N, C-alpha and C positions, 0 to 999 in steps of 0.2 A: 608609052614611054616618052614620046615627044611632048605630050601635054604636061606630064609631071616636070619635065625639064623646063618647059615654058613657065610654069607656075613658080618654080624655085628661082629662076634667073631673071624674070621680068615681072616683078610684083606690080609695076605700074599698070599692067594690062589685065590684072586679075578681074577688076570690075568690068572691063569691056568683055571679058570672056564669060564670066559667070553671072553678071548682073549685080545689082545692089546687094550689099551684105549688111544685115542689121547688127550694129555694134552697140546697141543699147544694153547697159548692164542689167542682169536679171535681179529682180527683187528677191529677198530671202524666201518668200513664199513660192516664187517661181523656181528658185534653185531647189527647194525641197521637193516640189512636184517632179522636177526633172531628174534629180539625183537621189531620191529617197531610198531607192534600193541599195545604192552604195553606202549611204549614211547608216542605214540599218545594219548592213553587213559589217561596216567598220565598228559600229557600237557593240555588236556581238563579239567581235575580235577583242576589243578593249576590255569588255567584261570578263572574257575568258582569261586574258593575261592577268587582270587584277586578281581573279580567283586563284590562279596558279601561284601568284606571288604570296597571297595570304596563306595558302596551304604550305608552300614549299620553303619560304624564307624564314619564318620564326624558328623552326627547329634548328636552323644553322646557327642561331644566336642564343638558343635556350640552354642554360646550364642545368645539369642534373640537380634535383633538390638535395639539400644536405641530408646526411645520414641521421642526424639528430637536431632538434631545435629546443632551445632552453629560453624561457622567459624569466628575466631577473627583475624583481619588483623591489625597489628601494625608495626611501623617502627622498634622497638626494642623488643626483647622478654620480656614478662611481667608476665609469669606464671599465666595465666588468668583462667585456667580450673576450679579450686575450686570456685573462686569468681564469675565467670559468671554463673556457674551452681547454685550457691546459690541465685543469683539475680532472676533467672527465675523460679526456682523450685516451689515457692509458687503459681505461676499462671499456672503451667503445669498440665497435666492429665496423668494418667496411661493408655496410648493409647493401649498397647498390653495386658492389663489385667493380668500382671504377679505379681501384688501386689507391684511393685516398680516403682517410677518415675526415669527414667534414661535420663540424658542430657549429650551427648557427646560434647566435645569442641575440635575443631581443631585450633591450633594456627599457624599463618603464620607471621613471622617477615620479611618484604620485603626489609628492608634496603634502605630507600629513598635516602640516601647520597652515595650509591654505585656508583662507576665511570663507571659501565657498563662492566668492565673487568671481565672475568670469568663467571661461572654459578651462577645463583641465584635460587636455588631450590624452595624457598618459593614463589617467584614471578611466577615461572613456574607452581607451583601447583595452584596459584590463577587464572592464565590465563586458565589453563586446566579446572578448576571448572566452569568458565564462559561459556566455550564452551561445556562441556559435562554433567555437573550435571543437572538433571532434575529440581531440586529446591535447594535452599540454603538460610539459614538464616545467614546473615552477621552481624558482629559488627566490624566497621572499624574506625580507627583514621581518623579524617577529612582530614588530609594531604594525607593519603593513598587513600581515596575516591576521592579526587580532582585529584590526579595524575593518578590513574589507572582505574577510573570509569567515573567520570564526563568529563574528557578530551576526552573520546571516545563516549560520548552520544551527540546527536544533541540538539540544544538549546530547552529548555522547554520539553525535553523528558527524562524520567527516565527509567533506566533499572530494577527498582524495583516495586513491587506491591504497589498500592495506599493503604494507611492505614487509617482506621477510628480512628486515634490516638488522644489522648488528647494533646500531645505535639509533634510538628514536627520541622524540621530544616528550619528556615527562610521561612515558608510557603510551603516548599516542603513536600507534603502529602505522599511521598514515604519513608521518612526517619524519624526515631525517634532519638532524642538526649538524651544521659545521661551524666551528668556532671562528671568531673574527681573526683575520691574519693581516699581514702588511697591506694587502691590496683590496681585500673584501671585508665587508661587515659580517657579523653573525647571520647565517642564512638558514632558513627552514626550507627543506626540499620536499616536493611531493609530485605525484603524477595524477592528474585529473583527466577523466574521460567521461563523455556523455553516455548515459545509459543506453541511448538509441544509436550509438556509434556504429557505422558500417563495418563490414568485415576487415577491410584494409586499414581503417582507422583503429580498430581493436588490435590488429597486429602491430601497428606503429606504437600504440600505447603500451603494449606488452614489452616491446623492445626498449622503450624509454624507461619503463619500470625495471627491467633487467639491468640496464645500465646503472640506474641509481642504486640498486641493491649490490651490484658488483663494487661500486664506489664505496658503499657503506661498509662492506666487509673488510676493506683495506684501510679504512680511516677511522 
């Protein structure tokens, strides 16, 4: 006790009591050798915290996916989101049970008159959708359908699911037609699904097809 008190109160005599003290700063290598156990422990703690954040934080900000998704393909932008959602919502269901019917609308303006020079991101997105999306509900301007869909389908073969619809396009049982109105151009509607779609994707495709058929029966 007396020695501790002596050290705390009379620092001038520390050297006389304990001898010379080496105050040379440690090099990074020396610090690592001396404290590597602590550094490794701290590193493990940091990695554990990061892993917990990666797992726990995203669900707090993730919104449930929409009940339905529609891809609208037109030559020019039409600001179709609000109007397309309003058309379909009366015939839609709250598929995820969150108390709200959500219809997401993706708009692609593919610019049919483009001369082919430069990139066309909307057309690239459309082609990618055909190749990779497990299912898609499309609403397309007739000219867009003819150029980018029908032109690549064999005669009498459709890329879309057969509809039990009240109104179809010229006997084509895979497409529903809605007339041009104040907000939207004439659109041809259809549901496409990949032949190898997984079970959940097939279920989603069937739900979108049922939505379109319910819409057709009332319009």
